[in-house]
N, C-alpha and C positions, 0 to 999 in steps of 0.2 A: 487650599483654604490658609487663611496668610498666620494661621496657630501653628504650623503643622512642624518650625522650629523650635517650640516651647513645649516645657513637659505641662501637661495639666494638672491643675489643680486637684483635678476629680476627670475618676476615668472608673466605670462602673461595663464590666462587662459579663454577658451572657447571665445575666440579673433574671430568677426568674422565683416566687412563691404562689402558691398553691392556698385555697385555703373551703375544706371539705371536698377536693380534690378538680375544683375549677381552679385554673392558673387565672390569677387575679395578672401577673407580670411573666409573661413569656418569652424568656431568652432574649432580653433586653439590652441594647447597650446606651451609652450615654458619655459624655467627657463636658468638659468644665473650664475654659482656661484664665489663668489672671484677668482682673480688669473687665469681664466680660460680660454676659449676660445674657443667660436661657432661658429662654419661656414652654417651659414645658406643657403641653396642648393635650386637650380631648374629652369627650361629654363623661358625665360623671358617670363611675365606672370602666373609663374609662384603663385604666393604673395607674393616673400621672400620680396620684396620693397616696397609694400604695408604694411607689419604685420611689418616692423621697420620702416615704417613712422609713424605708428598709434604710438607705442613708444617714438618717437623722440615728436612728437601734431603736425604733420606736417598733418598726418588725425586725424578723428574722431570717436573710433569704435562706430558701431552701439549696439553693445553686448559684454559682457566678464568682465575678469579684470586685473588690474595690481598692482602687489604688489612689492612696496622697500624695501628690509631686513624684509620682516615677513609685511610690515605694508600698506594696500590699497590704491594706489597713486588713485589723481588727476588728469589727464595729460590730458586736451583742446588745447593747444598750446603748441610750442615749446621752450617757457619762461616759462610753470610748467613742461616742461620736467626738461632744466638747475636748478631750483629748486630743485629738485633730485639727482640730480650730473651725470644727461644724457646728454652726448654729443655726435653731430655726426658730424662724420670727410668725408664729400663728396667726391667720383669719382674728384670733380671738382674742391677744396680748395680752400677754400674761403681766401684763401690772398689777403694783397693791395701789386699788385707785384711792387709798386713805392717808398714804406720803407723799414725799416730794421729789424729784427727779433724783436727784445724789443718793435718798433711800436706797429708791429703786436699783440704781445702779451696780450702790453694794448691798443687792436683797440675797441674804443668806453668804456673806463672803465677807460682812464688815468691817474697818480698820477700826482698832480699839490702841489706845490710850496706854503709856504704861500703867496705870493705873487698873486698866481694864475695862476701859468708859470708854462708849462711843465717840470717835474720834471727827465728829460733825464736819469739824475746819477744811481736815485732811479729803473728807471723803466731797466735801463739795467744789476744793479748786479741785479732785483732779476733773468731777464730774465737770463743771465750767469747761477744763482745758479739752476733754472728748467733745463735748458739745458746742466748743468753738469751734472744731475741725468740722464737722459733721454741717451743725445746722448756726453758723454764727450770729444771725435774726434769736434766737432762743434766748430772753430773758428769767421766766418764771423759777424760777431754781427752787423757792420757797413757797410756793403754791402746792396742794396735794394733787394729785395727777387726775384726780378724775376733774378738777376744775380745767383741765388743757381741752385742745382741741383735736378731731382723730389725729391728723395731722403731724401734732407736740408728741401726739402718745407716741405715736409710731417712733419718731424720733429719739424718743426714751427707752423703747423697746431695741431701737437697732445701736442704739451708745452702749448701751447693756453689753451687747452683742461683741462691738469690736472691745469695748474696754479690758475684755478679758480674750485678745489678740485672737480671733472669728478671724479665720481668712477667708471660706465657704461659708454665704449665706443662703438659704430656703426662706424665700418671701412667701407666704401663702395670701394669695390676694388682699394684696398690700393696700389695694386703692378701695375694697369694696365698703360701700356703705360713707366713700368721704366725698363730699363735694367736690365742685371741678376747682376750688385753690388751693383745697386740703392734697388733693390727686397731684394737681401742679409742683407742690411740695415735698409728695414724697418721691416726684419723679426727680428732684435736685439732689435730695438725699440719695436714691442713687447714682445718679450720673457721678458725685461725689467720692462714693464708695469704689467707682469702675475706677477713679484716678488716683486711691489708694492703695488698685492692683486688687480687690477683692472683687472676686468671682458669687455668682449669683443666678441661683436656680431662680427663677418664679414663677410660679402658677398659680395662672389668671382663667377667667371665661372672658374678659372685655378684651376683643382683639383691639381697639384701642387703646388701649394701656399699652400691648404687646411688637405694635408696631411703633409708639413710642419710646418703648423704653430695652427692647430685649435687642441683643445682635444677632440672635438664631434662634430657631426656632425648632423641639423637636416634637411631632403629633404622634398620638396615642392613639389605639384604639383596640378593644376586645382582648384587654394583657398584650397584645404586642405591638413595635415600636412600624409607626404608618411610615416615616420620614425626617430630615431631617432637612433645615435648608435658610440661609444667610436673609433673615427679613429684609433686607434693601432687594433682594431678586424674584420677592413672589411678590402678589397682590394679596387682599384681602380672601377676595372672591374665590382665591387661589387654597389661602388657606381654609378657608373654611369647606374646599371642597375634601380635602387633608383630614378632614374631623368629620365630616358625617357622611362621605364617601370612600375615606383613604385613597385619596386615588393624590398619587404625586403629580406633581407639573414637572415640564423638564426642568425648572432651575435646584428642584430639587433632590436632595441623594435618597431612595428610596429602599426603607428595610423589610423585614419579615413581611409587615401587618399591613404591605401595601395594597392597591385593590391590582391583581395581576387583568393586564391588557390580552382580551380575547383573541 
């Protein structure tokens, strides 16, 4: 693989977690390199969301290790994850609808003037800078986020993450409920983030999304890793075979969850 000469942004090894005696994630390995999109796929209950929630600090793993840029990371809660530059953008987009883009970017981390009032000018200037890099067409800085399109709201959520130096983004179903034009807009955002060297874990049910956006895929089934593949080396039917049957095509690297050939 072309990434072997680089240190991964994230390396999760031998990760396991059980709920009520059932292993939701069972000895899973996964990694992510700078400027790369890795799609984590699987049916509901496959373990993909649980694995990613362990990375984002929402769940505490029972066993296994997480390395960030080659150093072992101690992630026990979302605050720890943020400290390591890991941000999660959930499908529900935790944006405040009643305020504008700049106020959303600085929610909870507002810039104040010397006399302790909100420095709206400074916050808007920074918001324009980060949005200009991410989505140059975005101009609706003065409007409440509730008036923005789905794609523009996604821009605001991503901008907030990278404003505070996130290097690793987890995107949960980023194009769910978006129309074709907005889906394309989110695709452009992701390509820009890749250029900036940000690594992205993409959770998606949409195979078209995955083939448009991801460099690699990692497929889970019943808590185990079925296998990994470069997106360009596999077909959509082969990926569906991995998701539904746990069957690895010749171009994929099988994991412990792969169906064993008789």
